[in-house]
C-alpha positions in Angstrom: 56.5 -155.2 -123.5 60.2 -155.7 -122.2 61.4 -159.1 -121.6 62.1 -160.7 -118.0 65.3 -159.7 -116.4 67.9 -162.3 -115.7 68.0 -164.4 -112.6 70.8 -164.0 -110.1 72.4 -167.0 -108.2 74.6 -166.3 -105.1 76.4 -169.3 -104.1 77.8 -169.6 -100.5 81.0 -171.8 -101.0 81.3 -170.7 -104.8 85.0 -172.3 -105.1 83.9 -175.6 -104.0 83.3 -178.8 -106.1 79.6 -178.7 -106.0 79.5 -175.1 -107.0 82.2 -175.8 -109.9 79.8 -178.6 -111.4 76.7 -176.5 -110.9 78.2 -173.5 -112.7 79.9 -175.6 -115.4 76.6 -177.3 -115.9 74.7 -174.2 -116.6 77.2 -172.7 -118.8 77.3 -176.2 -120.7 73.7 -176.2 -121.1 73.4 -172.7 -122.2 76.2 -173.3 -124.9 74.3 -176.5 -126.1 77.4 -178.6 -124.9 75.3 -181.0 -122.7 71.9 -182.6 -122.9 69.3 -182.1 -119.9 69.8 -185.6 -118.5 69.6 -185.5 -114.6 67.4 -182.3 -114.5 64.0 -183.0 -113.3 62.7 -179.6 -114.3 63.4 -180.4 -117.8 60.9 -183.4 -118.0 57.4 -183.4 -119.1 55.3 -182.3 -115.9 57.7 -179.3 -115.4 57.9 -177.9 -119.0 54.6 -175.9 -118.5 56.0 -173.9 -115.7 58.1 -172.0 -118.3 61.0 -171.9 -115.8 64.0 -169.6 -116.3 66.1 -170.8 -119.1 69.9 -171.7 -118.4 71.5 -168.6 -120.4 69.5 -166.2 -118.0 71.3 -167.5 -114.8 73.9 -165.1 -113.5 76.3 -166.2 -110.9 78.2 -164.6 -108.0 78.8 -165.7 -104.5 80.9 -165.9 -101.3 83.7 -168.1 -100.2 86.0 -168.3 -97.2 89.3 -168.1 -99.1 90.8 -166.3 -101.9 90.6 -168.5 -105.4 90.0 -168.2 -109.3 86.6 -169.7 -110.5 87.9 -170.9 -113.9 90.8 -172.6 -112.4 88.7 -174.2 -109.8 86.3 -175.4 -112.6 89.2 -176.6 -114.7 91.0 -178.3 -112.0 87.8 -180.1 -111.2 87.3 -181.3 -114.7 90.9 -182.5 -115.2 90.9 -184.3 -111.9 87.7 -185.9 -112.1 87.4 -186.4 -116.1 83.7 -185.2 -116.2 83.8 -182.9 -119.3 85.4 -182.1 -122.5 88.3 -179.6 -122.0 88.1 -177.9 -125.5 84.5 -177.0 -124.6 85.6 -175.7 -121.2 88.1 -173.6 -122.8 85.4 -172.0 -125.1 83.5 -171.2 -121.7 86.4 -169.5 -120.1 85.5 -165.7 -120.8 82.0 -166.2 -119.4 83.3 -167.9 -116.3 86.1 -165.4 -115.7 83.7 -162.6 -115.8 81.9 -164.1 -112.8 85.0 -163.4 -110.7 84.2 -159.6 -110.2 81.1 -161.0 -108.4 82.7 -163.1 -105.7 83.3 -161.8 -102.3 85.1 -163.1 -98.8 82.5 -164.6 -96.6 82.3 -165.5 -93.0 83.0 -168.4 -90.6 81.2 -169.3 -87.4 83.9 -169.8 -84.7 87.6 -170.0 -85.2 87.8 -173.3 -83.5 86.2 -175.6 -86.2 87.8 -177.2 -89.3 86.1 -175.0 -91.8 87.3 -172.0 -90.1 91.0 -173.3 -90.1 90.7 -173.6 -93.9 89.7 -169.9 -94.3 91.5 -167.0 -95.6 92.9 -164.8 -92.8 91.2 -161.8 -93.9 87.7 -163.7 -93.0 88.9 -164.6 -89.4 90.8 -161.4 -88.6 89.0 -158.7 -86.6 85.4 -159.9 -86.7 83.0 -157.8 -85.1 79.6 -158.4 -83.8 77.6 -160.9 -85.9 75.0 -158.1 -87.1 78.0 -156.3 -88.5 78.9 -159.4 -90.6 75.1 -159.7 -91.7 75.2 -156.2 -93.0 78.3 -156.9 -94.9 77.3 -160.0 -96.6 73.6 -158.7 -97.2 75.3 -155.7 -98.9 77.3 -158.2 -101.1 74.2 -159.9 -102.2 72.3 -156.6 -102.8 75.2 -155.0 -104.8 75.3 -158.3 -107.1 71.7 -157.7 -108.0 72.1 -154.2 -108.7 75.2 -154.4 -110.8 73.6 -157.0 -113.2 70.0 -155.6 -113.0 68.7 -158.7 -111.9 65.0 -159.6 -111.3 65.9 -161.4 -108.0 68.6 -163.5 -106.4 68.4 -167.0 -105.3 71.0 -167.8 -102.4 72.3 -171.4 -102.4 74.3 -172.7 -99.5 76.8 -175.2 -101.1 79.6 -174.8 -98.4 81.1 -177.5 -96.4 79.2 -179.0 -93.6 79.5 -177.0 -90.1 79.7 -178.6 -86.9 76.5 -180.1 -85.3 75.1 -177.5 -82.9 74.5 -178.9 -79.3 72.5 -175.9 -78.2 68.8 -175.2 -79.0 68.4 -173.0 -82.2 67.1 -169.3 -81.5 63.3 -169.8 -81.1 62.2 -166.2 -81.7 63.3 -163.2 -83.6 63.6 -161.2 -80.5 66.0 -163.8 -79.0 67.8 -163.9 -82.6 68.5 -160.2 -82.8 69.5 -160.0 -79.1 72.2 -162.6 -79.9 73.5 -161.0 -83.0 74.9 -158.2 -81.1 77.5 -160.6 -79.8 80.6 -161.6 -81.6 80.3 -165.3 -81.1 77.2 -167.5 -80.2 77.0 -171.2 -79.4 73.9 -171.6 -81.3 74.4 -169.2 -84.4 76.6 -170.4 -87.2 77.7 -169.0 -90.6 75.2 -170.9 -92.5 72.4 -169.1 -90.3 74.0 -165.7 -90.9 74.0 -166.2 -94.5 70.5 -167.4 -94.5 69.4 -164.1 -92.5 71.1 -162.0 -95.0 69.3 -163.7 -97.7 65.8 -163.2 -96.2 66.8 -159.6 -95.1 67.1 -158.8 -98.6 64.0 -160.7 -99.6 66.0 -163.3 -101.6 64.9 -167.0 -101.7 67.2 -169.2 -100.1 68.2 -173.0 -100.3 70.5 -175.0 -98.0 71.8 -177.8 -99.9 74.0 -178.7 -96.9 73.5 -180.5 -93.6 74.3 -177.3 -91.8 71.4 -175.4 -89.9 70.9 -172.7 -92.4 67.2 -171.4 -92.4 66.1 -174.3 -90.2 66.0 -172.3 -86.8 62.4 -171.3 -85.7 63.3 -167.7 -85.5 64.4 -167.7 -89.0 61.4 -169.6 -90.2 59.3 -166.9 -88.6 61.4 -164.1 -90.3 61.0 -165.9 -93.5 57.1 -165.5 -93.3 57.4 -161.8 -92.0 59.5 -161.2 -95.1 57.3 -162.8 -97.4 60.2 -165.1 -98.7 60.3 -168.9 -99.8 63.2 -171.0 -98.3 64.0 -174.7 -98.1 66.6 -177.3 -97.1 68.4 -179.4 -95.6 71.1 -181.8 -96.9 70.8 -182.6 -100.7 69.8 -186.3 -101.5 72.1 -187.5 -104.1 73.3 -191.1 -103.5 73.0 -193.7 -100.7 70.1 -191.9 -98.9 68.2 -191.6 -102.3 68.5 -195.4 -102.9 67.2 -195.9 -99.6 64.2 -193.7 -100.1 63.4 -195.9 -103.0 64.4 -199.6 -102.0 63.0 -199.4 -98.4 59.3 -199.2 -99.3 59.8 -202.3 -101.2 60.3 -204.0 -97.7 57.6 -202.3 -96.1 55.2 -203.1 -99.1 56.1 -206.9 -99.1 56.0 -207.1 -95.2 59.8 -208.0 -95.1 61.4 -207.5 -91.9 64.7 -205.4 -92.1 66.9 -206.7 -89.5 70.0 -204.6 -90.3 70.9 -202.2 -93.0 74.8 -201.2 -93.0 76.4 -198.6 -95.4 80.1 -197.8 -95.8 80.9 -194.6 -97.9 84.4 -193.6 -99.2 84.9 -190.1 -100.7 87.8 -187.9 -101.4 86.4 -184.4 -102.0 86.4 -181.3 -100.1 83.5 -182.5 -98.1 85.0 -185.8 -97.3 88.1 -183.8 -95.8 86.1 -181.8 -93.7 83.9 -184.6 -92.7 86.9 -186.4 -91.0 86.0 -184.2 -88.1 83.5 -185.9 -85.8 81.8 -182.8 -85.1 81.0 -182.0 -88.6 80.2 -185.5 -89.6 77.2 -185.8 -86.9 74.6 -183.9 -88.8 75.2 -185.8 -92.0 75.2 -189.2 -90.3 72.1 -188.3 -88.4 70.2 -187.3 -91.8 71.5 -190.5 -93.4 70.3 -192.6 -90.2 66.8 -191.2 -89.7 65.5 -192.1 -93.1 64.9 -195.9 -92.5 62.8 -195.5 -89.1 60.6 -193.0 -90.8 60.0 -195.3 -93.8 59.7 -198.7 -92.1 57.9 -197.7 -88.8 60.7 -199.2 -86.7 64.5 -198.9 -86.1 66.7 -202.0 -87.5 70.3 -202.2 -86.9 71.7 -199.5 -89.0 75.1 -197.9 -89.2 76.5 -195.4 -91.7 80.2 -194.9 -92.0 81.8 -192.2 -94.2 85.7 -192.3 -94.7 88.0 -190.0 -96.5 90.0 -191.4 -99.4 91.9 -188.6 -101.2 92.8 -190.4 -104.3 89.0 -190.8 -105.1 88.7 -187.2 -105.4 85.1 -186.3 -106.3 84.2 -190.2 -107.2 82.3 -191.4 -104.2 81.9 -195.2 -103.7 79.5 -196.9 -101.4 78.6 -200.5 -100.1 75.3 -201.4 -98.6 74.5 -204.6 -96.9 70.8 -205.4 -96.2 70.0 -208.4 -93.8 66.2 -209.1 -93.8 63.7 -211.8 -92.7 61.2 -213.3 -95.1 58.5 -216.0 -94.8 58.9 -218.8 -92.1 61.4 -216.3 -90.7 63.9 -217.1 -93.2 67.1 -214.7 -93.2 68.0 -213.3 -96.7 70.4 -210.5 -97.8 70.8 -208.1 -100.3 74.2 -206.1 -100.9 75.3 -203.7 -103.6 78.2 -201.5 -104.6 77.8 -198.2 -106.6 79.9 -195.4 -107.5 79.0 -191.8 -108.5 80.6 -188.6 -109.1 79.4 -186.6 -106.1 79.0 -183.2 -107.4 77.8 -184.3 -110.7 75.0 -186.1 -108.9 74.3 -182.8 -106.9 74.7 -180.1 -109.6 71.5 -181.0 -111.6 69.5 -180.9 -108.1 70.9 -177.5 -107.5 69.9 -176.1 -110.8 66.5 -177.7 -110.5 65.9 -176.1 -107.1 67.1 -172.8 -108.1 64.4 -172.6 -111.0 61.6 -174.1 -108.7 62.5 -171.6 -105.8 62.4 -168.6 -108.4 59.0 -170.0 -109.7 57.7 -169.9 -106.1 59.1 -166.3 -105.5 57.6 -165.2 -108.7 54.2 -166.5 -107.6 54.1 -164.8 -104.2 54.9 -167.7 -102.0 56.6 -167.7 -98.8 57.9 -169.9 -95.9 58.8 -173.5 -96.2 58.5 -174.7 -99.7 57.6 -178.5 -98.6 56.7 -179.5 -102.1 60.7 -179.8 -102.7 61.2 -182.4 -100.1 62.1 -185.0 -102.7 65.6 -183.1 -103.0 66.6 -183.5 -99.4 67.5 -186.1 -96.8 66.2 -184.0 -94.1 63.2 -181.9 -95.5 62.1 -179.4 -93.3 58.6 -179.7 -92.2 58.1 -183.1 -94.0 57.8 -186.7 -92.2 57.3 -188.5 -95.5 60.7 -190.0 -96.6 59.4 -192.4 -99.6 60.8 -190.6 -102.7 57.6 -191.8 -104.6 55.3 -190.1 -102.4 57.6 -186.9 -102.3 57.8 -186.9 -106.1 54.1 -186.9 -106.2 53.8 -184.1 -103.8 55.9 -182.0 -106.3 54.0 -183.1 -109.3 50.6 -182.3 -107.5 52.0 -178.7 -106.8 52.7 -178.3 -110.4 49.6 -179.5 -111.4 47.7 -177.0 -109.2 49.6 -174.2 -110.5 48.8 -175.2 -114.2 45.0 -175.4 -113.1 45.3 -171.8 -111.7 46.9 -170.7 -114.9 44.5 -172.2 -117.1 41.3 -170.7 -115.0 42.8 -167.3 -115.4 43.4 -167.6 -119.0 39.6 -168.5 -119.6 
């Protein structure tokens, strides 16, 4: 009996920092240069799923500028001091082979910050959006065919798009009508990539705060196509801590009067988030967590400032002012520093493997069991990390029970 084919991973924003850390991580794990620390799918409850091994991941993707993948990864390692350069050199051949599977992507409208960073070929002479969808869908499909892949999981790791003030397309009819236009106020590049993935029958993950597959029209389309998808906005740092720490105040009936957060980061995302319209969705996702956990809205403000010298090392300071017994005011404050993309990369690898598992088992639509990975999990109101994790473990146990019954 022939073995299972390899799994394709198509990354939107493949020359970015998170993509560099993700591809480096997969290659390092495959070569035995790293432990599995940080990977949820390598812990006990998930071992029974027999998820795709790291050597069987094949990478390609879109980006909006010309680049060199090995150089992007090497520069990332040197600037952030996160991996052994000698080990990296031994991975060079495998990474350079991926270059043939990288294509120029697309942008939404030429007025935003992301579009201004794009290669001129991306923005020059763009036709109707439906033509763009055909092109990027063909890129993904050609990647699958050229590598003889079982399936392809599409992952959006690109920079945050501007917040959409208009209502997202509600029906497929509305969506398909708007695609005939060259520009739309409520259709962004992340949505075009999501649609192209779903059109091909490829599972889709939106790790960014951009709209992605969240529009009702695209959720409807995913169900019609029988494709699993999920997002939005990977939960890696300050918000992750909030979803762990905020329940403590709830369980002890301590009133949070204010929770202030100040973030400094110097990577590509930090540069893009200098623009208020790009920052809006990221801040909204960070700020909606506390009311959903506590049941009320304390004074809370999150700030994000760009500090180039920090590169990928993100620093955050949080101050929590709360009221205890006899209305006594008290406070907690903490500072932490983390390598932003190194925090994100194992989550991306976990999501790829779990989304592949869902597709293998014929699941479709929103994969709400993956809520623990996201700041703004689609279709899920529960924000407590412990409860989200329990939902994922329960999902695994149900599949394990099904498999056990079939084998009897």
